[in-house]
C-alpha positions as a Markdown table, in Angstrom:
| # | Residue | x | y | z |
|---|---|---|---|---|
| 1 | Met | 57.2 | -54.1 | 22.8 |
| 2 | Arg | 55.1 | -53.3 | 25.7 |
| 3 | Lys | 56.1 | -49.5 | 25.6 |
| 4 | Ile | 54.9 | -49.8 | 21.8 |
| 5 | Thr | 52.1 | -50.9 | 22.6 |
| 6 | Leu | 51.0 | -48.6 | 25.2 |
| 7 | Thr | 52.1 | -45.9 | 22.6 |
| 8 | Val | 49.9 | -46.7 | 20.1 |
| 9 | Val | 46.9 | -46.7 | 22.5 |
| 10 | Phe | 47.3 | -43.8 | 23.6 |
| 11 | Leu | 48.1 | -42.4 | 20.2 |
| 12 | Leu | 44.5 | -43.7 | 19.0 |
| 13 | Asn | 42.9 | -42.2 | 21.9 |
| 14 | Ser | 44.0 | -39.0 | 21.3 |
| 15 | Leu | 43.3 | -38.9 | 17.6 |
| 16 | Leu | 39.1 | -40.4 | 18.6 |
| 17 | Val | 39.5 | -37.6 | 21.1 |
| 18 | Leu | 40.4 | -34.9 | 18.7 |
| 19 | Ala | 38.0 | -36.4 | 15.7 |
| 20 | Gln | 35.2 | -36.1 | 18.5 |
| 21 | Lys | 36.3 | -32.4 | 19.1 |
| 22 | Thr | 36.1 | -31.4 | 15.5 |
| 23 | Asp | 32.8 | -33.0 | 14.6 |
| 24 | Ser | 31.3 | -31.3 | 17.8 |
| 25 | Ala | 32.9 | -28.0 | 16.7 |
| 26 | Ala | 31.6 | -28.6 | 13.3 |
| 27 | Ala | 28.3 | -29.2 | 14.5 |
| 28 | Thr | 28.1 | -26.0 | 16.8 |
| 29 | Ser | 29.7 | -23.4 | 14.0 |
| 30 | Phe | 25.5 | -23.4 | 12.6 |
| 31 | Lys | 23.9 | -20.6 | 13.0 |
| 32 | Ser | 20.0 | -20.7 | 13.8 |
| 33 | Arg | 18.0 | -17.6 | 14.1 |
| 34 | Asn | 14.5 | -17.5 | 15.0 |
| 35 | Ile | 12.1 | -15.7 | 12.3 |
| 36 | Gly | 9.0 | -15.4 | 13.3 |
| 37 | Gly | 8.8 | -18.1 | 15.3 |
| 38 | Thr | 10.5 | -20.6 | 13.5 |
| 39 | Ala | 14.5 | -21.6 | 13.5 |
| 40 | Met | 16.3 | -20.9 | 10.1 |
| 41 | Ser | 19.3 | -22.7 | 10.2 |
| 42 | Ser | 22.5 | -21.9 | 8.2 |
| 43 | Ala | 23.0 | -25.5 | 7.6 |
| 44 | Lys | 20.0 | -25.6 | 5.6 |
| 45 | Ser | 19.6 | -23.6 | 2.1 |
| 46 | Ile | 17.5 | -21.0 | 1.4 |
| 47 | Val | 14.5 | -22.9 | 0.3 |
| 48 | Glu | 14.8 | -25.4 | 2.7 |
| 49 | Asn | 14.4 | -22.4 | 5.6 |
| 50 | Leu | 11.7 | -20.7 | 3.6 |
| 51 | Ser | 9.6 | -23.5 | 3.0 |
| 52 | Arg | 9.4 | -24.6 | 7.1 |
| 53 | Thr | 8.9 | -20.6 | 7.9 |
| 54 | Pro | 5.1 | -19.9 | 8.3 |
| 55 | Asp | 6.1 | -16.2 | 7.7 |
| 56 | Phe | 7.2 | -17.1 | 4.4 |
| 57 | Ser | 4.7 | -19.6 | 2.7 |
| 58 | Ile | 3.3 | -17.4 | 0.1 |
| 59 | Leu | 7.3 | -17.1 | -1.1 |
| 60 | Ala | 7.4 | -20.3 | -0.8 |
| 61 | Lys | 4.6 | -21.2 | -2.7 |
| 62 | Ala | 5.4 | -18.7 | -5.6 |
| 63 | Ile | 9.3 | -20.1 | -5.6 |
| 64 | Asp | 7.7 | -23.6 | -6.3 |
| 65 | Ser | 5.1 | -22.1 | -8.8 |
| 66 | Ala | 7.7 | -20.7 | -10.2 |
| 67 | Arg | 9.7 | -23.7 | -10.6 |
| 68 | Leu | 12.7 | -21.4 | -8.9 |
| 69 | Met | 13.7 | -23.9 | -6.0 |
| 70 | Glu | 16.3 | -26.1 | -8.1 |
| 71 | Asn | 18.4 | -22.3 | -9.3 |
| 72 | Leu | 18.3 | -21.3 | -6.0 |
| 73 | Thr | 20.0 | -24.4 | -4.1 |
| 74 | Ser | 22.7 | -24.6 | -7.4 |
| 75 | Gly | 24.5 | -21.4 | -6.2 |
| 76 | Thr | 25.0 | -18.8 | -3.9 |
| 77 | Phe | 22.7 | -15.9 | -3.6 |
| 78 | Thr | 21.1 | -13.4 | -1.6 |
| 79 | Leu | 17.4 | -12.9 | -1.1 |
| 80 | Phe | 15.6 | -10.0 | -0.4 |
| 81 | Ala | 12.3 | -12.3 | 1.0 |
| 82 | Pro | 9.4 | -10.7 | 1.5 |
| 83 | Ser | 6.8 | -11.8 | 4.2 |
| 84 | Asn | 3.5 | -12.8 | 4.2 |
| 85 | Lys | 2.5 | -9.4 | 5.4 |
| 86 | Ala | 4.8 | -7.7 | 2.6 |
| 87 | Phe | 2.6 | -9.7 | 0.1 |
| 88 | Asp | -0.6 | -8.6 | 1.8 |
| 89 | Lys | 0.2 | -5.3 | 0.6 |
| 90 | Leu | 0.1 | -5.6 | -3.0 |
| 91 | Ala | -3.0 | -5.0 | -4.5 |
| 92 | Pro | -6.1 | -7.3 | -4.9 |
| 93 | Gly | -5.4 | -10.0 | -7.1 |
| 94 | Val | -1.9 | -9.2 | -8.4 |
| 95 | Leu | -0.6 | -12.4 | -6.5 |
| 96 | Asp | -3.3 | -14.5 | -7.6 |
| 97 | Thr | -2.9 | -13.6 | -11.4 |
| 98 | Leu | 1.2 | -13.7 | -10.8 |
| 99 | Leu | 0.4 | -17.4 | -9.8 |
| 100 | Leu | -1.6 | -18.4 | -13.0 |
| 101 | Gln | 0.4 | -20.7 | -15.3 |
| 102 | Ala | 0.2 | -18.1 | -17.9 |
| 103 | His | 2.0 | -15.5 | -16.0 |
| 104 | Lys | 4.9 | -17.7 | -14.8 |
| 105 | Thr | 7.2 | -15.4 | -17.0 |
| 106 | Asp | 6.3 | -12.4 | -14.6 |
| 107 | Leu | 6.6 | -14.1 | -11.4 |
| 108 | Leu | 10.2 | -15.4 | -12.6 |
| 109 | Lys | 11.1 | -11.8 | -13.3 |
| 110 | Leu | 9.7 | -11.0 | -10.0 |
| 111 | Leu | 11.1 | -13.0 | -8.1 |
| 112 | Asn | 14.4 | -13.0 | -9.4 |
| 113 | Tyr | 14.6 | -9.2 | -9.0 |
| 114 | His | 14.8 | -10.1 | -5.1 |
| 115 | Ile | 18.1 | -12.0 | -5.8 |
| 116 | Val | 21.4 | -10.8 | -6.0 |
| 117 | Ala | 24.2 | -13.6 | -7.0 |
| 118 | Gly | 26.7 | -13.9 | -4.2 |
| 119 | Lys | 26.4 | -13.5 | -0.3 |
| 120 | Val | 25.9 | -9.6 | 0.4 |
| 121 | Thr | 25.6 | -9.0 | 3.7 |
| 122 | Ser | 24.3 | -5.7 | 5.8 |
| 123 | Lys | 28.1 | -4.5 | 6.1 |
| 124 | Asp | 28.7 | -5.2 | 2.3 |
| 125 | Ile | 25.7 | -3.0 | 1.9 |
| 126 | Ala | 26.5 | -0.2 | 4.1 |
| 127 | Arg | 30.2 | 0.1 | 2.8 |
| 128 | Gln | 29.0 | 0.4 | -1.1 |
| 129 | Ile | 26.3 | 3.4 | 0.1 |
| 130 | Lys | 29.1 | 4.6 | 2.3 |
| 131 | Thr | 31.7 | 4.7 | -0.7 |
| 132 | Gly | 28.8 | 5.4 | -3.6 |
| 133 | Asn | 28.0 | 8.5 | -2.1 |
| 134 | Gly | 24.8 | 7.6 | 0.1 |
| 135 | Glu | 23.4 | 5.0 | -1.9 |
| 136 | Ala | 24.9 | 1.6 | -3.5 |
| 137 | Val | 23.0 | 0.3 | -6.6 |
| 138 | Leu | 22.7 | -3.9 | -6.4 |
| 139 | Thr | 22.3 | -5.7 | -9.8 |
| 140 | Thr | 19.5 | -8.6 | -9.3 |
| 141 | Leu | 19.2 | -11.9 | -11.1 |
| 142 | Ser | 16.6 | -10.4 | -13.5 |
| 143 | Gly | 19.1 | -7.8 | -14.8 |
| 144 | Asp | 17.2 | -5.1 | -12.8 |
| 145 | Thr | 18.6 | -3.2 | -10.2 |
| 146 | Leu | 17.8 | -1.9 | -6.8 |
| 147 | Thr | 18.8 | 1.3 | -4.3 |
| 148 | Ala | 20.0 | 1.1 | -1.1 |
| 149 | Arg | 19.9 | 3.9 | 1.2 |
| 150 | Ile | 20.2 | 4.1 | 4.8 |
| 151 | Asn | 17.1 | 6.4 | 6.0 |
| 152 | Val | 17.6 | 8.7 | 8.9 |
| 153 | Asn | 16.5 | 5.8 | 11.4 |
| 154 | Arg | 19.9 | 4.2 | 10.4 |
| 155 | Asn | 17.6 | 1.7 | 7.9 |
| 156 | Ile | 18.7 | 0.1 | 4.9 |
| 157 | Val | 16.0 | 1.0 | 2.6 |
| 158 | Leu | 15.7 | -0.8 | -0.6 |
| 159 | Thr | 13.9 | 1.4 | -3.7 |
| 160 | Asp | 12.6 | -0.8 | -6.6 |
| 161 | Gly | 12.0 | 0.3 | -10.2 |
| 162 | Gln | 9.1 | 1.7 | -9.3 |
| 163 | Gly | 10.0 | 4.2 | -6.7 |
| 164 | Asn | 8.7 | 2.2 | -4.0 |
| 165 | Glu | 10.6 | 1.9 | -0.9 |
| 166 | Ser | 11.2 | -1.6 | 1.3 |
| 167 | Ile | 13.1 | -1.4 | 4.5 |
| 168 | Val | 15.6 | -4.7 | 5.6 |
| 169 | Thr | 13.7 | -5.1 | 8.9 |
| 170 | Gln | 16.1 | -8.6 | 9.5 |
| 171 | Phe | 19.4 | -9.3 | 8.0 |
| 172 | Asp | 22.2 | -11.0 | 7.5 |
| 173 | Ile | 20.3 | -14.7 | 8.1 |
| 174 | Glu | 22.9 | -17.1 | 7.1 |
| 175 | Gln | 22.1 | -20.0 | 4.5 |
| 176 | Ser | 24.0 | -22.7 | 3.4 |
| 177 | Asn | 23.9 | -21.3 | 0.1 |
| 178 | Gly | 23.9 | -17.6 | 0.9 |
| 179 | Ile | 22.3 | -15.2 | 2.9 |
| 180 | Leu | 18.9 | -14.0 | 3.4 |
| 181 | His | 17.3 | -10.4 | 4.2 |
| 182 | Val | 13.5 | -9.8 | 5.1 |
| 183 | Ile | 11.6 | -6.7 | 3.8 |
| 184 | Asn | 8.6 | -5.5 | 4.4 |
| 185 | Ser | 7.3 | -4.8 | 0.6 |
| 186 | Val | 7.6 | -6.6 | -2.2 |
| 187 | Leu | 9.8 | -5.5 | -4.9 |
| 188 | Met | 8.5 | -4.4 | -8.2 |
| 189 | Pro | 11.1 | -3.9 | -11.3 |
| 190 | Lys | 10.3 | -1.1 | -13.4 |
| 191 | Val | 9.0 | -3.0 | -16.2 |
| 192 | Met | 6.9 | -6.6 | -15.5 |
| 193 | Gln | 7.2 | -8.5 | -19.2 |
């Protein structure tokens, strides 16, 4: 009887240690990337990370204004995220106009133009560029396309519908519901509503 009790105690202790190791491994499997002095955690969603990162306060405000937060948490997405500096490049008054309630449709189209369904890493884009004879065409949630190329400096460059270029400055930032790539310019679809 004593042997059985000792065996049971030993097995229970072993299971407890194994459970602790599994919990510890799961907790450390989350990745964190420093973006503009703020850690973005792969344990958090795209919306959660953007709303905590000062470098993306304009994008977070636009997503909130367009009421896109719920949609961005209900699936897996790739977001080409313009930083505040990228928004600063817009012509004076453009952002203020887009944030008006009367222009919500235009703002939604603009934001959806920065989002691709699914998780698309920089390796996926590079592979598509290679198989696409130097360019990849990405279809965004707005239904419009972006063209990706690799420039002479080995940067991934996105060309928008108006022919403007944006460089991916940081890539493959894991999110709980997708991936984020930082870009240095706001992407514009060919036609706004």
